C-alpha positions as CSV (number, residue, x, y, z in Angstrom):
1,M,-55.6,-23.5,-28.2
2,N,-53.4,-20.6,-27.1
3,T,-50.0,-21.9,-26.3
4,M,-48.5,-18.5,-25.3
5,L,-47.3,-18.2,-21.7
6,S,-48.5,-15.1,-20.1
7,A,-46.1,-12.9,-18.1
8,S,-47.7,-13.9,-14.8
9,R,-47.5,-17.6,-15.8
10,V,-43.8,-17.3,-16.7
11,I,-43.0,-15.5,-13.4
12,S,-44.8,-18.1,-11.5
13,L,-42.3,-20.7,-12.8
14,V,-39.4,-18.9,-11.0
15,P,-39.3,-21.4,-8.1
16,A,-38.8,-24.3,-10.4
17,L,-36.4,-22.3,-12.5
18,F,-34.5,-21.4,-9.4
19,L,-33.6,-25.0,-8.8
20,L,-32.6,-25.3,-12.4
21,T,-30.3,-22.3,-12.5
22,C,-28.7,-22.7,-9.2
23,S,-27.9,-26.4,-9.6
24,V,-25.4,-25.8,-12.5
25,A,-23.0,-23.9,-10.2
26,G,-21.7,-27.1,-8.6
27,Y,-21.0,-29.0,-11.9
28,A,-18.2,-28.6,-14.3
29,A,-19.1,-27.0,-17.6
30,D,-16.0,-25.7,-19.2
31,V,-15.4,-23.9,-22.5
32,S,-15.8,-27.2,-24.4
33,S,-19.5,-27.0,-23.5
34,V,-19.8,-23.6,-25.2
35,T,-18.1,-25.0,-28.3
36,A,-20.4,-28.0,-28.3
37,L,-23.6,-26.0,-28.6
38,K,-22.4,-23.6,-31.3
39,A,-23.8,-26.1,-33.7
40,L,-27.3,-25.1,-32.7
41,D,-26.8,-21.8,-34.4
42,S,-28.2,-21.8,-38.0
43,S,-24.9,-20.2,-39.2
44,T,-22.8,-23.3,-38.3
45,V,-22.7,-26.7,-39.9
46,G,-23.3,-30.0,-38.2
47,A,-25.6,-31.5,-35.7
48,P,-25.8,-30.3,-32.0
49,S,-24.1,-32.3,-29.3
50,I,-26.5,-34.2,-27.0
51,P,-26.0,-33.5,-23.3
52,A,-27.2,-36.0,-20.7
53,G,-31.0,-35.8,-20.2
54,F,-31.8,-34.5,-23.7
55,V,-32.6,-36.0,-27.0
56,K,-32.1,-34.5,-30.4
57,R,-35.0,-34.1,-32.8
58,V,-36.4,-31.9,-35.6
59,I,-39.3,-29.5,-35.1
60,K,-42.3,-30.7,-37.2
61,K,-44.8,-28.5,-39.0
62,G,-47.4,-27.1,-36.6
63,E,-45.5,-28.1,-33.4
64,T,-45.5,-25.8,-30.4
65,L,-43.8,-25.6,-27.1
66,A,-46.8,-27.1,-25.4
67,K,-46.9,-30.0,-27.9
68,I,-43.2,-30.8,-27.5
69,C,-43.0,-30.4,-23.7
70,N,-46.6,-31.2,-22.8
71,T,-47.6,-29.6,-19.5
72,D,-44.2,-29.9,-17.8
73,S,-43.3,-26.2,-17.0
74,T,-39.7,-27.1,-16.1
75,S,-39.2,-28.9,-19.4
76,R,-40.5,-25.8,-21.2
77,I,-38.1,-23.5,-19.5
78,L,-35.2,-26.0,-20.2
79,F,-36.2,-26.3,-23.8
80,M,-36.3,-22.5,-24.3
81,K,-33.0,-22.0,-22.5
82,V,-30.9,-24.6,-24.2
83,N,-32.3,-23.9,-27.7
84,R,-32.4,-20.1,-27.3
85,L,-36.0,-20.0,-28.4
86,D,-39.0,-18.4,-26.8
87,E,-42.5,-19.8,-27.0
88,R,-43.3,-18.0,-30.3
89,H,-40.4,-19.3,-32.3
90,F,-40.6,-22.8,-33.6
91,P,-39.2,-22.9,-37.2
92,T,-40.2,-26.1,-39.0
93,G,-37.1,-28.3,-39.7
94,K,-35.0,-26.8,-37.0
95,E,-32.9,-29.3,-35.0
96,V,-33.4,-28.9,-31.3
97,L,-32.6,-30.5,-28.0
98,V,-35.6,-31.8,-26.0
99,P,-35.4,-32.6,-22.3
100,V,-36.5,-36.2,-21.5
101,D,-34.9,-36.6,-18.1
102,V,-35.4,-33.3,-16.2
103,G,-33.1,-34.3,-13.3
104,K,-30.1,-34.8,-15.6
105,A,-31.0,-32.0,-18.0
106,M,-31.1,-29.5,-15.1
107,L,-27.4,-30.2,-14.4
108,Y,-26.4,-29.0,-17.9
109,S,-24.7,-25.7,-18.6
110,P,-23.4,-24.4,-21.9
111,V,-21.2,-21.8,-20.2
112,P,-18.1,-22.2,-17.9
113,A,-18.8,-23.1,-14.3
114,T,-16.0,-20.8,-13.2
115,I,-14.1,-17.9,-14.9
116,A,-10.5,-17.2,-14.0
117,D,-10.7,-13.5,-15.2
118,S,-13.5,-12.5,-12.9
119,R,-13.9,-8.7,-12.6
120,G,-15.5,-8.6,-9.2
121,G,-18.3,-9.9,-7.0
122,R,-21.4,-10.0,-9.4
123,E,-20.6,-10.1,-13.1
124,I,-22.5,-10.9,-16.3
125,K,-20.5,-12.5,-19.0
126,I,-22.2,-12.7,-22.4
127,F,-20.8,-15.2,-24.9
128,L,-21.7,-13.6,-28.2
129,D,-20.7,-16.5,-30.4
130,A,-22.6,-19.1,-28.4
131,Q,-25.5,-16.8,-27.7
132,Y,-25.7,-17.4,-23.9
133,F,-25.0,-15.4,-20.8
134,G,-23.6,-16.5,-17.4
135,A,-24.3,-14.8,-14.1
136,Y,-21.2,-15.1,-11.9
137,E,-20.5,-14.3,-8.3
138,G,-16.8,-14.4,-7.2
139,G,-16.1,-16.1,-10.5
140,K,-18.5,-18.9,-9.9
141,L,-21.6,-19.5,-12.0
142,L,-25.0,-18.9,-10.3
143,F,-27.3,-19.2,-13.3
144,W,-27.3,-18.9,-17.1
145,G,-29.6,-18.3,-20.0
146,P,-29.9,-17.6,-23.8
147,V,-29.6,-14.3,-25.5
148,S,-30.2,-12.8,-28.9
149,S,-27.6,-10.1,-29.6
150,G,-27.2,-7.8,-32.6
151,K,-27.6,-9.1,-36.1
152,K,-24.8,-8.8,-38.6
153,Q,-25.8,-5.3,-39.8
154,K,-26.1,-4.0,-36.2
155,P,-23.7,-6.1,-34.1
156,T,-23.4,-5.9,-30.3
157,P,-19.9,-4.8,-29.6
158,P,-17.7,-7.0,-27.4
159,G,-15.8,-5.3,-24.5
160,K,-15.8,-4.6,-20.8
161,F,-18.6,-2.5,-19.5
162,F,-20.6,-1.8,-16.3
163,V,-24.3,-1.5,-15.3
164,N,-25.1,2.2,-15.7
165,Y,-28.8,2.2,-14.8
166,K,-31.9,0.1,-14.9
167,E,-35.5,0.8,-16.1
168,R,-38.4,-1.5,-15.4
169,F,-40.7,-0.3,-18.1
170,R,-38.5,1.3,-20.7
171,R,-39.6,1.7,-24.4
172,S,-37.3,2.2,-27.3
173,L,-36.5,5.8,-28.4
174,K,-35.3,4.6,-31.8
175,Y,-37.4,1.7,-32.9
176,E,-41.2,2.5,-32.9
177,N,-41.6,2.7,-29.1
178,A,-40.9,-1.0,-28.8
179,P,-41.2,-2.3,-25.2
180,M,-38.0,-3.2,-23.4
181,P,-39.1,-4.7,-20.1
182,F,-36.5,-5.0,-17.3
183,S,-33.9,-2.9,-19.2
184,I,-30.3,-2.8,-17.9
185,N,-28.1,-0.3,-19.6
186,F,-24.4,-1.2,-19.9
187,N,-22.9,0.7,-22.8
188,K,-24.3,4.0,-24.2
189,G,-27.5,3.0,-26.2
190,Y,-27.0,-0.8,-25.5
191,F,-29.3,-2.6,-23.1
192,M,-30.1,-6.1,-21.8
193,H,-33.8,-6.6,-21.7
194,Q,-36.7,-9.0,-22.4
195,Q,-37.6,-9.4,-26.0
196,S,-38.2,-12.2,-28.6
197,L,-35.6,-15.0,-28.9
198,P,-35.5,-16.6,-32.4
199,G,-32.4,-18.7,-31.7
200,R,-29.9,-16.4,-33.4
201,P,-28.6,-12.9,-33.3
202,A,-31.5,-10.7,-34.4
203,S,-31.6,-7.5,-32.4
204,H,-30.6,-3.9,-33.4
205,G,-27.6,-4.2,-31.0
206,C,-29.2,-4.8,-27.6
207,V,-29.0,-8.2,-25.8
208,R,-32.4,-9.8,-25.7
209,L,-33.3,-12.2,-22.8
210,L,-36.1,-14.5,-21.9
211,L,-38.6,-12.9,-19.5
212,V,-37.7,-15.1,-16.5
213,D,-34.0,-14.3,-17.0
214,A,-34.5,-10.6,-17.6
215,E,-36.5,-10.2,-14.4
216,R,-34.0,-12.1,-12.4
217,L,-31.0,-10.2,-13.7
218,F,-32.8,-6.9,-13.2
219,F,-33.2,-7.4,-9.5
220,W,-29.9,-9.2,-9.0
221,L,-27.6,-6.8,-10.7
222,Q,-26.6,-3.5,-9.1
223,R,-25.2,-0.3,-10.6
224,S,-21.5,-0.5,-11.5
225,D,-21.5,-4.3,-11.6
226,P,-19.3,-5.6,-14.5
227,V,-20.8,-6.6,-17.8
228,T,-18.3,-8.4,-20.1
229,L,-19.1,-9.4,-23.7
230,V,-16.7,-11.8,-25.5
231,M,-16.6,-13.5,-28.8
232,H,-15.4,-16.9,-27.5
């Protein structure tokens, strides 16, 4: 059975996801939350912390997103977000967090609920070490999601940038005409855009996003909005 989610199917989940992403803004999720989930990265040692509403388990051979989360679309989105995996990446033996109480799990955030060094109204802050982004307005978190930034050989540079321009249907000029849906340019040849998420830094320097996050950011962000990339 084909367990891939089509683009139209993913986009149809936005109402449920909206409840998920907006609910985190009113709950405390400080820097300790970011530190707690660093353990999910394959480059770190130790088991992941277990937030309320989740259980920890290991992916078994042959398991898919549909098998782990059944038909619950909200659980699927939660699973992909917290584990930084898309529906195509399920490495056998990987330790993951699985939502078992959606109500509690929806309240979790791996990024700070507020930022003291806000650069303006709308701002994207990308936490490169933890591999998550936070979308902030007036320094308060509105929604968050996973990323896959540049791999070791082609790292994504930290720094303070701005949205330069957006392209809905961009293709890569450097890497075999690869599709880059919902592209947002923020630093010369660096973009945020939808692409595969394997749970670790794996791009050629761009910041990869889940489709549902890429689409939402594309329509939410405006030209000259701040984009800040940090290592901690």
